[in-house]
Structures are given as structure tokens and as C-alpha cells.
N, C-alpha and C positions, 0 to 999 in steps of 0.2 A: 418515443421512449416513455415508459410508464414511470410513475413516481415510486411505487413500491411493487415488489414481486415476491410472492410467497413460494419459497423453496419447498416442494413437496416430495421430490424424488431423492432416494438415498444417494444415487450417483451424482446429483447436483450438490448435495451437502458434502459429499466426499471431495468433489472438485473445489469447493470453496475452502476446504480445510488445507488445501495445498497452498503454501505461502506465495509462490509466484503467480499462480492462477488467481488468487484473491487480489493480488496487486494489479493484475491485468484488468480484472473486472472493475476495480476501483478507478483505474486510469481511463476506462472507456465510457466516461460520462458524456463525452463528445466523440464523434467518429474519428478513428485513427487507424493507421496501417501498422503492420507488424514492425516495420522499420522505425516508425515514430515511437511505438511503445518500447521497443528495444533501447532506443536512446534514453527514454525517460527512466527505465529501470536498469540501465547499464548492463544489458544482456545482449546476446547475439540475435539478429532477426530470425535465424533458423530455429533457435530455442523458443522464442516468443511465438513464432508461427505454429510450432508443434502444440504448444499449450492453447493457442487460440482455436485450433481444430478440435481439441478435446473439449473446450468450453462451448464451442458451437454445437458439438455432438450432443451435449446434455442440455442445450437450450438456454444457456446463461448469457451468451453473446450471439449476435447475428450479423450477417453481412448487410451493409446498408448502401453499398455503392463501390465504384472503382474510379481510379484516375490514372492518367498517363504521367509517368515520371521518367524522363530520359529513355524513351523508347521501351519502357517496361510498364505493365499494368499492375498497379497496387490495389489490393482489395482493402476496403475500409470496413472496420467492424465497430460495433457499439454494444454496450451492455443492454440487457433487456429492461433494466430499471435503474433508477438512481440508488435505491435502497433494496437490499435483499434480506428477507426475514425467513428464518427457519420455521417451518410449519410444525405445529403440535401433532399433525397427522403422521409425521415421520415415526410416531410411536415413542418419542423421547419424552422422558419426564422433564418438567421445567428445570430441575437441577442438572440433568444430563445435557439438556440443550445449552444451558449457561456454561457448563463445563466445556462443551465442545467449542463454544465461542471463545472462552478463555484460553483453551489449548490452541485454538486458531491464532489468537493474539500472541501467544508465546512462540508459536512457529514463525509468526511474522517478525518477532523480535530477533530470532535467529537469522532469518533471511536479511533483515535490516543490518545486523552487525556484520554479516558477510559483505554486504554491499558497501558499508562504511569502510571496512578493512580494505576492500579492493580499491575504493576511491582514494583512501589515505596513501596506499602504496604508490598509486599513479602520481599523486601530488608530491610525494617525497622524491620521486624521480625527477619531477619538474623543479623541485626546490634547489637542485644543483645549479639551475640557470637563474632563477629568481626566487625571492622570498614569497611564500604562500601564506596569506592571512587566514587564520583559522581560530576557533575558540571552542572550548568544551565547558559544559555546565553539568555537574553531577550533584545530586542532593538526595537526602533521605527524609521521608515524612512519615509520621505515625498516624494511621487512619483507623478509626474504630468502626469496623463493619462495612458491608456493601453499600449502604445508603451514603455514608460519609465519603467512601471511595468514589462513588458516582458523582456526588456533589463536587468533590475536589477536581475530578477529571473534567466535568462540564465547565467549571470556572476557569481551570487551567487552559483548556482549549479556547474558551471565549477570550481570555486575556491575550493568548498567543495570536489568535486570529486578528484582534485589534492591532497588535504590534506589527504583524505582517502587513496588514492593510495600510497602516501609517507609513511604512517604509517601502512598500511596493511601488516602484516607479512606473511600471508598465512599458518601459522602453528597453527591451532586451538588447538592442544594438548599442545603446550608450552605457548601459549598466552591466556590472558583472553579476552573474547569477550565483547565488549561494544555496546550498542544500541545507534544509532544516529538518532534523529528525528527532522525534520524541518517543520515548517508551516509558511505560510505568508497569512495574511488576513487583510482587512481594520479594523481599530480601530472602535468599535461600537460607535454610537453617545451616548454621556453622559458617556462614559467610562472614567476611571481615567487617568489623564495625567501621563506618565511614565518618 
């Protein structure tokens, strides 16, 4: 697996702008099957397999092996690189390239909210049997320009990473796994003040 991969083809850029496909690429830093990715993303293996084929066709993921699981052969896929960068040769101005990446992030926010909603509904059904521990944090912050926004994001992710590392037990059998999701986006005009 390469460290970085330069996305030079329009069909590759288009694939990355699809929220589920970008999540699949991000999840494939290590080899995994469609079934494993489906569990991670709370999707069906058939849906993930469809998107894997599309990503493989444009060269963003590749088959790296197979394994036998209960008399079935699972194909293992891996992303072509840890980091994907949109090439300037796509003919996009830096502003358009940044806009595409920002739109991709917004599309991911929509995908994430749908996943959270689906998870919450499943947990609410389970809540009839047992109490489900959960928490929500919502805040607003005023940031002056792109530079300050990037600094905020980098510091925020760094602090979050430290917190997760501190509490990550590494023992999935003994601990209960919690989902942590983060999104940052401008408050829509006309949105309620928080």
C-alpha cells in the first residue's frame, strides 16, 4: 500500500465524491472483505460489494487476497494508498478542488447522520429491554477564515485522538464498543441560534 496516491482521472474523483465509496476507501487501510466493511459501516454486504466493484474498476481499491470462511471464499480488498489527493491535472482550479472536497465532506455529513439515525432507532428498540447509555455534545464556535478553521480542526482532532487513545482498552471481548462521530460545518443561514 502506497502512502499517497494522486487521483488524476475524473471517474476516480467522482467515485470519491460518493459518501459510501469514500467511507469504504477510508476503511480499507488494512485488507478487509465486503462483509467486514458492511459491519463497520452498518450496511448490507451486497451494497458494499457493489461499491467495491465500482472502486476497483476505477483503480482506487484492489484485490489483495482471499480466505475461506464457513465454506465460502471471501475476497479481501485494500485501498491503493493511505491518503488520496486530487490532482491539479484534473483541470480544476484550487478553489474548485477545495470546493469539491468541502462538498464531499458535506455529503459525508449527510451519510453520517443517516447512519446515526439508523443506529439510534435500533438502540431505541433495544431500550425496551435494557437502558442504553449514550451522550450527545453539540456546540457552536466562531472561526475567522480558512486558516483558523484548519487550525481548530487540527487541534480538535489531536485532542480527540489523545482522548480516544487514553480510553481505548484494546480488548473488544471485555469492553463495550462505542461509536464516536464528529462533524464540523458552517451554520446554515437562517438556522436557529444554539
